[in-house]
C-alpha positions as CSV (number, residue, x, y, z in Angstrom):
1,M,-16.1,29.5,51.0
2,L,-19.4,28.8,52.7
3,K,-21.2,32.0,53.7
4,N,-24.6,30.9,54.9
5,I,-26.7,27.7,55.1
6,A,-30.2,28.1,56.5
7,S,-31.9,24.7,57.0
8,R,-35.6,25.1,56.8
9,R,-37.8,22.1,56.4
10,T,-36.5,20.4,53.3
11,D,-34.9,23.2,51.3
12,H,-31.4,24.5,51.9
13,M,-30.3,28.0,51.1
14,V,-26.7,27.8,49.9
15,G,-24.5,30.8,49.5
16,S,-20.8,31.2,48.7
17,P,-18.7,33.6,46.7
18,V,-19.0,31.2,43.8
19,A,-22.3,29.4,44.1
20,R,-25.7,30.5,45.3
21,G,-28.9,28.5,45.2
22,N,-31.9,26.9,46.8
23,V,-31.7,23.1,46.7
24,R,-34.3,20.5,47.8
25,R,-33.7,16.9,49.0
26,G,-37.2,15.7,49.8
27,A,-40.6,16.5,51.1
28,D,-40.1,15.9,54.8
29,R,-37.9,17.5,57.4
30,A,-34.4,16.0,57.8
31,E,-31.3,16.6,59.9
32,I,-28.3,17.4,57.8
33,Y,-25.2,15.4,58.9
34,S,-22.6,16.5,56.4
35,L,-22.1,18.9,53.5
36,A,-19.3,18.9,50.9
37,F,-18.5,21.1,47.9
38,S,-16.6,19.7,44.9
39,H,-13.3,21.3,44.1
40,T,-14.9,23.3,41.3
41,A,-17.8,24.4,43.6
42,Q,-20.2,23.0,40.9
43,W,-21.5,20.1,43.0
44,L,-22.8,20.0,46.6
45,A,-23.2,16.7,48.4
46,V,-25.4,16.4,51.5
47,S,-26.0,13.5,53.9
48,S,-29.0,13.4,56.3
49,D,-30.7,11.3,58.9
50,K,-33.0,10.0,56.3
51,G,-30.3,7.6,55.1
52,T,-29.6,9.4,51.8
53,V,-26.8,11.2,50.2
54,H,-27.9,13.8,47.6
55,V,-25.7,15.6,45.0
56,F,-26.9,18.9,43.7
57,N,-25.7,20.9,40.7
58,L,-25.0,24.4,41.8
59,K,-25.0,27.6,39.7
60,V,-21.5,28.8,39.3
61,D,-20.6,32.4,38.8
62,S,-17.9,32.2,36.2
63,G,-16.7,35.8,36.9
64,L,-15.7,34.7,40.5
65,L,-14.1,31.5,39.4
66,G,-12.2,32.9,36.5
67,H,-13.3,32.3,32.9
68,D,-10.4,29.9,32.0
69,R,-10.8,27.8,35.1
70,L,-14.5,27.3,34.6
71,H,-14.2,26.1,31.1
72,S,-11.2,23.9,31.8
73,T,-12.7,21.8,34.6
74,S,-13.5,18.3,33.7
75,D,-16.6,17.8,35.8
76,S,-18.5,20.9,34.7
77,N,-21.1,20.6,32.0
78,P,-22.8,23.9,31.3
79,A,-25.0,22.3,28.6
80,S,-26.7,19.8,30.9
81,P,-30.0,21.1,32.2
82,K,-30.6,21.3,36.0
83,P,-33.4,19.1,37.2
84,L,-36.4,21.1,38.4
85,S,-39.5,19.9,40.0
86,S,-41.9,18.5,37.3
87,L,-44.5,20.7,38.9
88,S,-42.6,23.9,38.3
89,I,-45.6,25.3,36.4
90,F,-47.0,26.1,39.9
91,K,-44.0,28.1,40.9
92,G,-46.2,31.3,41.1
93,V,-48.4,29.6,43.7
94,L,-45.6,28.0,45.8
95,P,-42.5,29.7,44.4
96,K,-39.8,28.4,46.8
97,Y,-40.9,24.7,46.6
98,F,-41.4,24.4,42.9
99,S,-38.5,26.5,41.7
100,S,-36.0,24.7,43.9
101,E,-33.4,22.7,42.2
102,W,-33.7,19.0,43.1
103,S,-30.8,16.6,43.6
104,V,-29.2,15.2,40.5
105,A,-28.1,12.0,42.1
106,Q,-29.0,10.0,45.3
107,F,-27.6,7.1,47.3
108,R,-29.5,5.2,50.0
109,L,-27.9,4.2,53.3
110,P,-29.2,2.8,56.6
111,E,-31.5,5.4,58.1
112,G,-30.6,7.2,61.3
113,L,-26.9,6.4,61.2
114,Q,-24.6,9.4,60.8
115,H,-22.5,9.5,57.6
116,A,-20.0,12.1,56.4
117,V,-19.6,12.7,52.7
118,A,-16.8,14.0,50.5
119,F,-15.9,14.2,46.8
120,G,-13.5,11.6,45.6
121,H,-10.4,12.2,43.4
122,Q,-12.0,10.6,40.3
123,K,-14.6,12.5,38.3
124,N,-18.2,12.3,39.7
125,T,-17.3,10.1,42.7
126,I,-18.4,10.5,46.3
127,V,-16.8,9.0,49.4
128,I,-19.1,8.2,52.3
129,L,-17.9,7.3,55.8
130,G,-20.3,6.0,58.5
131,L,-19.9,6.1,62.3
132,D,-20.4,2.3,62.2
133,G,-17.0,2.0,60.3
134,S,-18.6,1.8,56.9
135,F,-16.9,3.2,53.8
136,Y,-18.6,3.6,50.5
137,R,-17.3,4.9,47.2
138,C,-20.0,5.8,44.7
139,Q,-20.2,7.3,41.3
140,F,-23.0,9.6,39.9
141,D,-23.9,10.3,36.3
142,S,-23.9,14.1,35.9
143,A,-25.9,14.0,32.7
144,M,-28.6,11.4,33.5
145,G,-28.7,11.7,37.3
146,G,-30.6,9.1,39.3
147,E,-29.3,6.5,41.7
148,M,-25.6,6.5,42.3
149,T,-23.6,3.4,41.5
150,Q,-21.8,1.8,44.4
151,L,-18.2,1.1,43.4
152,E,-16.8,0.0,46.7
153,Y,-17.9,-0.9,50.2
154,Y,-15.7,-1.8,53.2
155,N,-16.4,-1.8,57.0
156,F,-13.3,-0.9,59.0
157,L,-14.8,-2.2,62.2
158,K,-16.1,-5.5,60.6
159,P,-13.5,-6.4,57.9
160,E,-15.4,-9.6,57.0
161,E,-18.3,-7.5,55.7
162,T,-17.0,-6.4,52.3
163,F,-18.6,-5.4,49.0
């Protein structure tokens, strides 16, 4: 599904047969540890060395997905606006930076520790696994965005440290 990801500075070019876009996770350079697409290809989750997991709302080409499938999916909301930089009026001056789509939701983790991210079975949930044995299950609000809600925490290497 993934054709090309070019990581330059803070924006990430994403291309697939279904979704194409330019997404931004912050203002400084970061090393990407993990990428995951939702089963509908509407959402992209990214973890980095900055200790954050970001969820982006991607543009979905309904012709490639099939019209019926796009409208029957439970986690797609075509009416919800995509968050753009509040300084998008300057997009003629710095087009790539200000016209990028910013993350819809974020979750903070210990910085520098590698984490892998995946979408959960429940709607708008993310599963995060750390190299330190940590397991997080979080939920994001696809309409309001913002910080994700931690639903569960467990450390498989230190069972006494629980949520």
